[in-house]
C-alpha positions as CSV (number, residue, x, y, z in Angstrom):
1,M,96.8,324.3,79.0
2,D,97.7,323.1,76.0
3,Q,94.3,323.8,73.3
4,Q,96.0,321.5,71.0
5,A,97.6,318.9,72.0
6,R,96.4,316.6,74.8
7,R,97.0,313.5,76.6
8,F,93.8,311.4,76.1
9,G,94.5,307.6,78.3
10,R,96.9,305.9,75.9
11,Y,97.2,308.4,72.9
12,D,99.2,312.5,73.0
13,V,95.8,313.4,70.4
14,S,97.0,317.1,68.5
15,I,94.5,319.1,66.7
16,L,95.5,319.6,63.1
17,H,94.2,323.2,61.3
18,D,93.6,322.9,58.2
19,G,91.7,326.1,57.2
20,F,88.7,327.5,57.6
21,Y,85.3,327.1,55.6
22,E,83.9,330.3,54.6
23,A,79.9,330.4,53.6
24,P,76.8,333.3,53.1
25,I,75.2,333.3,56.5
26,E,72.3,331.8,54.0
27,V,73.2,328.6,54.1
28,L,71.8,329.1,58.3
29,T,68.8,326.8,58.9
30,H,66.0,326.4,61.8
31,A,64.0,324.1,62.9
32,S,61.5,326.3,64.0
33,G,61.0,328.2,60.8
34,P,61.8,331.2,59.1
35,A,60.9,333.6,61.5
36,A,63.6,331.5,63.8
37,R,65.9,331.1,61.5
38,D,66.2,335.0,60.7
39,G,66.7,335.4,64.4
40,A,69.9,333.0,64.3
41,I,71.3,335.0,61.4
42,E,70.4,338.3,63.7
43,T,72.7,336.7,66.9
44,W,75.2,336.1,64.2
45,G,75.5,339.5,63.2
46,R,77.9,339.0,59.9
47,P,77.0,338.4,56.4
48,T,79.1,335.2,55.9
49,L,80.3,332.5,58.6
50,R,84.1,331.2,59.3
51,I,84.6,327.8,60.3
52,V,88.1,326.4,61.1
53,V,88.4,323.0,60.0
54,N,90.2,320.0,62.1
55,C,91.7,316.9,61.5
56,F,93.5,315.1,64.0
57,L,96.5,313.0,65.0
58,L,96.9,310.3,67.5
59,R,99.7,308.8,68.8
60,G,100.0,305.7,70.6
61,P,98.8,302.0,70.6
62,G,99.1,300.5,67.1
63,G,101.2,303.8,66.0
64,I,100.2,306.5,64.0
65,T,96.4,307.1,63.6
66,L,94.1,310.4,62.1
67,V,91.1,311.2,62.6
68,D,89.8,312.7,59.4
69,A,92.4,313.9,56.5
70,G,91.7,317.4,56.0
71,T,90.6,318.5,52.1
72,G,94.4,318.2,50.5
73,T,94.9,320.4,47.8
74,S,91.2,320.0,46.8
75,W,89.6,323.2,47.8
76,G,92.6,325.4,46.7
77,E,95.7,327.6,49.0
78,A,93.4,328.3,51.6
79,Y,92.6,324.4,53.3
80,G,95.2,321.7,53.3
81,H,97.5,322.8,55.9
82,A,97.1,319.7,58.1
83,R,99.5,318.3,55.8
84,T,102.4,320.9,56.8
85,A,101.2,320.4,60.4
86,L,101.5,316.9,60.2
87,E,105.0,317.2,58.6
88,A,106.0,319.8,61.6
89,L,105.5,316.9,64.0
90,G,107.4,314.4,62.3
91,V,104.2,312.6,61.4
92,S,105.8,311.7,57.2
93,R,102.4,310.8,55.0
94,D,104.1,306.8,55.3
95,S,104.5,306.2,58.6
96,V,100.1,306.7,59.0
97,D,98.8,303.6,59.6
98,R,95.1,304.4,59.8
99,V,92.7,307.0,59.1
100,L,89.3,306.7,60.8
101,I,86.8,309.0,59.0
102,T,83.9,310.8,61.4
103,H,82.0,311.3,57.4
104,L,82.5,311.6,54.2
105,H,82.3,314.6,53.2
106,G,85.0,316.7,51.6
107,D,86.6,318.4,54.5
108,H,87.4,315.2,55.9
109,A,88.3,312.7,53.7
110,L,89.3,314.3,50.0
111,G,92.8,314.8,52.3
112,L,93.1,311.0,51.0
113,F,94.1,311.6,47.7
114,A,96.8,313.2,45.4
115,G,95.3,313.4,42.6
116,E,95.3,309.5,41.4
117,T,96.7,308.2,44.4
118,P,96.1,308.2,47.8
119,Y,98.3,310.4,50.3
120,F,98.6,308.0,52.9
121,P,99.8,304.9,51.1
122,N,100.6,302.5,53.8
123,A,97.2,303.4,55.8
124,R,94.0,301.4,56.3
125,V,91.0,303.7,56.2
126,L,88.3,303.2,58.3
127,V,84.8,303.9,57.7
128,P,81.3,304.0,59.3
129,A,79.5,301.2,57.7
130,T,76.3,303.4,57.4
131,E,78.2,305.9,56.0
132,L,80.0,303.7,53.1
133,S,76.6,302.1,52.9
134,F,74.9,304.8,51.7
135,F,77.4,307.5,49.6
136,T,77.7,303.6,47.8
137,D,74.0,302.8,46.5
138,A,73.7,304.6,43.2
139,D,69.6,305.0,44.1
140,K,70.6,306.9,46.7
141,R,73.1,309.0,44.3
142,L,69.8,309.2,41.7
143,S,68.0,310.7,44.7
144,T,70.1,313.1,46.4
145,P,70.2,316.6,44.3
146,E,73.7,317.2,42.2
147,N,75.2,319.2,44.4
148,R,74.8,317.4,47.3
149,R,76.4,314.4,45.6
150,G,79.8,315.0,47.0
151,G,80.1,311.7,49.4
152,F,79.2,309.8,46.6
153,A,82.1,310.7,44.6
154,I,84.7,310.7,47.7
155,A,83.3,306.9,48.3
156,E,83.9,305.8,44.6
157,T,87.5,307.8,45.1
158,L,88.6,306.2,47.9
159,L,87.7,302.4,46.8
160,R,89.6,303.2,43.9
161,L,92.5,304.4,45.2
162,Y,92.6,302.4,48.5
163,P,91.4,299.0,47.6
164,E,91.5,296.2,49.6
165,R,92.4,298.9,52.6
166,V,89.0,300.4,53.1
167,D,86.9,298.9,56.5
168,T,83.8,299.1,57.1
169,I,83.2,299.5,61.5
170,A,79.8,299.0,62.8
171,P,78.2,302.2,63.8
172,S,78.6,302.2,67.6
173,G,81.7,299.7,69.6
174,D,84.9,299.5,70.2
175,I,87.5,300.0,66.9
176,L,91.2,300.8,69.1
177,P,92.2,300.2,72.5
178,G,90.4,302.5,74.0
179,V,88.6,304.4,71.4
180,T,84.9,303.9,70.5
181,L,82.7,304.8,67.4
182,I,79.8,306.6,68.7
183,P,77.0,307.2,65.6
184,L,76.0,310.6,64.9
185,P,73.5,310.9,62.2
186,G,71.6,313.6,60.6
187,H,74.4,315.6,59.0
188,T,74.8,312.4,56.9
189,H,73.6,309.2,57.4
190,G,76.1,307.4,58.4
191,Q,78.6,310.2,60.4
192,G,80.3,308.4,63.8
193,G,82.0,310.1,66.0
194,Y,85.3,309.0,67.9
195,L,85.2,308.5,71.6
196,I,88.7,308.1,73.2
197,E,88.9,307.0,77.1
198,N,90.7,308.8,79.7
199,G,89.9,308.1,82.9
200,G,85.8,309.8,83.3
201,R,87.3,312.7,81.3
202,D,86.9,311.2,78.2
203,L,87.3,313.1,74.6
204,L,84.1,313.2,71.9
205,L,85.7,314.0,68.4
206,W,82.7,314.4,67.6
207,G,82.6,314.9,63.4
208,D,80.4,317.5,62.4
209,A,77.4,317.3,65.3
210,V,78.2,321.5,65.5
211,H,79.4,323.6,63.3
212,L,79.1,326.8,65.3
213,E,79.9,326.3,68.7
214,T,78.5,329.5,70.4
215,L,75.6,329.5,68.3
216,Q,75.0,325.8,67.8
217,A,75.3,325.5,71.5
218,A,73.0,328.1,72.2
219,D,70.0,326.8,69.7
220,P,70.8,323.6,69.1
221,D,68.2,324.0,66.7
222,V,70.6,325.9,64.3
223,G,71.5,323.9,61.2
224,L,73.1,324.2,57.7
225,V,71.5,323.1,54.5
226,F,74.9,320.5,54.5
227,D,72.7,318.5,56.9
228,F,71.2,315.5,55.0
229,D,68.3,315.1,57.5
230,G,68.0,318.4,59.6
231,A,65.6,316.9,62.1
232,V,67.6,313.9,62.7
233,A,70.5,316.4,62.8
234,V,69.2,318.5,65.6
235,A,68.0,315.2,67.9
236,T,71.1,314.4,67.3
237,R,73.2,317.7,68.3
238,R,71.2,318.0,71.4
239,D,71.3,314.3,72.5
240,I,75.5,314.9,72.2
241,L,75.6,318.0,74.0
242,G,73.9,316.6,77.3
243,R,75.6,313.7,77.3
244,A,79.0,315.5,77.3
245,S,77.5,318.0,79.6
246,D,76.3,315.2,81.9
247,Q,79.4,312.6,81.2
248,G,82.2,315.3,82.5
249,W,83.3,315.2,78.6
250,I,85.9,317.1,76.7
251,V,84.9,317.7,73.2
252,S,86.7,318.8,69.5
253,G,85.5,318.4,66.5
254,G,86.0,319.3,63.0
255,H,84.4,322.7,63.4
256,V,85.6,323.6,67.0
257,E,88.4,325.8,67.9
258,G,90.9,324.2,70.6
259,F,89.1,321.4,73.4
260,K,86.5,322.2,74.9
261,T,84.0,321.1,77.5
262,V,80.1,321.4,77.4
263,R,77.5,323.2,80.6
264,R,74.4,323.4,80.5
265,V,72.4,326.7,80.3
266,G,69.1,326.1,81.0
267,N,67.4,324.6,78.2
268,A,70.8,325.1,76.0
269,F,74.7,325.0,76.2
270,E,77.7,326.2,75.8
271,L,81.5,325.0,75.0
272,V,84.2,326.8,77.1
273,P,88.2,325.7,77.6
274,A,88.4,322.6,78.5
275,A,91.0,322.8,81.5
């Protein structure tokens, strides 16, 4: 079974590989404190994290839809390959009808921009209302450490470059035929995932609910310093892994390799390639 493109209900879904994010192991956190964090670092066994970066192409009702947009050229030559992947699939930037944003971090939203112009000139951009509200709040910006303010700059640029074409969407509910938004807060305050109906074998594109599919599935209390609210991110991760396992959903996300299913292993989980 192709682990990069599959049919789910009304949609042909393709994974668009944008690059790999690399970070020092020190960005790991653990809800149970330093000793548990040291254990997670030992389990990982390498001095750096190398994490795949994806976005997604949906072809179906209403034309061409993206879920997230990758980084574009903003993070250098190691990224931005989703644009090449789109071209290889015969999808021009002008033909994209809409972009569904999971959250406003750079590896998910900077690909919307080409310098000071919109990269997808005919697209509407749909953003969870809670997410856009947070990242356009001046007081929230001032209370956020400067090195964590990227989402605020992205929101400002989005509203400037896509005037009249940014739609806020409720934290949960139907977005498109057969596509539902599920709130997944914690990594950011308004992060959401998109559930695509497929007759019970639904596909959930869960944004950054999971960054490290082996480590965090085995121990959902492992987090990253990039989570705005680590405790909420852990609770969300445990909940969505459990729901995906119980419901038999197929999952993928910004940092998942291919399409996976979730299995319970005692009090933990594992992600395995979807049949």
